[in-house]
C-alpha positions in Angstrom: 16.3 2.9 -27.0 15.1 2.1 -30.8 11.3 1.7 -31.8 11.3 -1.9 -31.5 12.6 -2.2 -28.0 10.4 0.7 -26.8 7.3 -1.0 -27.8 8.7 -4.3 -26.2 8.8 -2.1 -23.1 5.1 -1.2 -23.4 4.2 -4.9 -24.0 6.2 -5.8 -20.7 4.4 -2.8 -19.0 1.3 -4.1 -20.0 1.5 -7.3 -18.8 2.4 -6.6 -15.7 -0.2 -3.7 -15.7 -2.7 -6.8 -16.3 -1.5 -9.5 -14.2 -1.1 -7.4 -11.1 -4.0 -5.4 -9.7 -2.1 -3.4 -7.6 0.9 -1.0 -8.4 3.0 1.8 -6.7 4.6 4.5 -8.6 7.9 5.7 -6.3 10.5 7.8 -7.3 13.7 6.6 -6.2 16.0 9.4 -7.6 19.0 9.9 -5.0 18.9 6.5 -3.8 22.8 4.8 -4.1 23.2 1.9 -6.1 24.1 0.1 -2.1 20.1 1.4 -1.5 18.0 0.5 -4.5 20.0 -2.9 -4.4 19.1 -3.6 -0.5 15.3 -2.2 -1.7 15.1 -4.5 -4.6 16.7 -7.6 -2.5 13.9 -6.9 -0.3 10.4 -6.5 -2.6 11.9 -9.5 -3.7 11.8 -11.1 -0.7 8.5 -9.9 0.2 7.0 -11.1 -3.4 7.2 -7.4 -4.8 8.2 -6.6 -8.3 10.1 -3.6 -8.7 10.8 -2.2 -12.5 12.1 1.0 -13.4 10.8 2.3 -16.5 10.6 5.7 -19.0 7.4 7.7 -18.4 6.6 7.6 -21.3 6.4 4.2 -21.8 4.3 3.8 -18.6 1.8 6.0 -19.8 1.7 4.4 -23.1 1.3 0.9 -21.7 -1.8 2.5 -19.2 -3.2 4.2 -21.8 -3.7 1.2 -24.5 -5.0 -0.8 -21.5 -7.5 1.7 -20.4 -6.5 5.5 -20.2 -10.0 6.6 -18.4 -9.5 4.2 -15.9 -5.6 4.9 -15.1 -6.5 8.8 -15.6 -5.3 10.1 -12.6 -1.8 7.7 -12.6 -0.5 10.0 -15.1 -0.2 13.1 -13.1 2.3 11.4 -10.7 4.4 10.5 -14.0 7.5 13.0 -13.7 11.2 12.2 -12.9 12.8 9.2 -11.9 10.1 6.3 -11.8 10.3 2.9 -10.0 7.1 0.4 -10.1 6.4 -2.1 -7.2 3.4 -4.8 -8.4 2.4 -7.2 -6.0 -0.6 -9.0 -5.0 -0.4 -7.6 -2.0 -2.4 -4.1 -1.8 -0.3 -3.9 1.6 2.9 -5.2 1.0 4.5 -2.2 -1.2 3.7 0.3 1.7 5.4 -1.8 4.2 8.0 -2.1 2.7 8.6 1.5 2.0 7.9 2.4 5.2 10.2 0.1 7.0 13.2 0.9 4.2 12.3 4.4 5.5 13.0 3.8 9.0 15.9 1.4 8.6 17.3 4.6 6.6 16.7 7.0 9.1 17.8 10.1 7.4 16.2 8.9 3.7 12.7 10.7 2.9 12.9 8.1 -0.4 11.6 5.6 -1.8 8.8 8.6 -2.1 5.2 7.0 -2.4 3.8 9.2 -5.8 0.7 7.0 -6.3 -0.7 3.9 -6.0 -3.8 1.5 -7.4 -5.3 -0.9 -5.4 -8.1 -2.5 -7.0 -10.1 0.1 -8.8 -8.8 2.6 -6.2 -6.0 5.7 -6.6 -4.2 7.1 -4.0 -1.7 9.9 -4.3 0.9 11.6 -2.7 3.4 10.3 0.2 0.8 11.3 2.8 -1.2 8.7 1.8 1.9 5.8 3.0 0.3 5.8 6.3 -3.2 4.8 5.2 -2.0 2.2 2.5 -0.3 0.3 5.4 -3.6 0.0 7.6 -4.9 -1.5 4.3 -6.0 -5.1 5.3 -5.6 -7.8 3.3 -8.2 -10.1 1.9 -6.9 -13.0 4.4 -7.2 -10.4 7.5 -10.3 -9.5 6.4 -11.3 -13.5 6.1 -9.8 -14.5 9.1 -11.7 -11.4 11.1 -15.2 -12.4 9.3 -14.3 -16.2 10.5 -13.2 -14.7 14.3 -16.6 -12.7 14.6 -18.9 -15.8 13.0 -17.0 -18.2 15.5 -17.5 -15.8 18.6 -21.0 -16.0 19.3 -20.2 -20.0 19.4 -17.4 -20.0 21.8 -19.7 -17.9 23.9 -22.2 -20.9 24.0 -19.8 -23.3 24.3 -18.2 -21.6 27.6 -21.3 -20.8 29.0 -22.7 -24.6 28.9 -19.4 -25.5 29.8 -19.7 -23.3 32.5 -23.2 -24.2 33.2 -22.2 -27.7 33.5 -19.3 -27.1 35.9 -21.6 -25.9 38.3 -24.0 -28.9 37.8 -21.6 -30.9 38.6 -20.1 -28.6 41.9 -23.6 -28.7 42.7 -24.6 -32.4 42.7 -21.5 -33.1 45.0 -22.6 -30.6 47.4 -25.6 -32.0 47.7 -24.3 -35.4 48.1 -22.4 -34.0 51.0 -25.5 -33.1 52.6 -27.4 -35.9 52.2 -24.8 -38.4 53.6 -25.8 -39.2 57.0 -23.0 -38.3 59.6 -20.6 -40.8 60.9 -21.7 -42.3 64.4 -19.4 -41.5 67.1 -16.4 -44.2 68.1 -17.7 -46.0 71.1 -15.4 -45.8 73.8 
């Protein structure tokens, strides 16, 4: 790779890091070509961009953007590195987790680090925590559910009270109605 190609790769990486606030750094070493292709297809289907890049180029791209912000990421840049870029903070974690389950004998791809918003998660042990992260839409749904809950209870109580009043009025009407006269024989 000549100097111009390296600079192009760095610029491409910079644009990806600027575009996405969530990215995962993984190790895909020892995956077969077929497995990598399956992983790429899964990522494509889930709107996750998978890029393989040299660690030095990744480091230079991150340093040129904000070396202080990404300082914790640099220790994870070793070995074979594949980057997963996503708008969703948890989708790459789900992809990795599912890929491992479907290929039971594999412990790859390994999570080296994940940068979610402004938070850094380092190490494969963090994968379980990342799978549990709630997306923005999930959080909005929960808040709306919580806000609607009191209103639903009030409506349900009013409906229940209305049913009881209707039932009570019908019972009173039966008590007040005179009994039919016995038939003459």
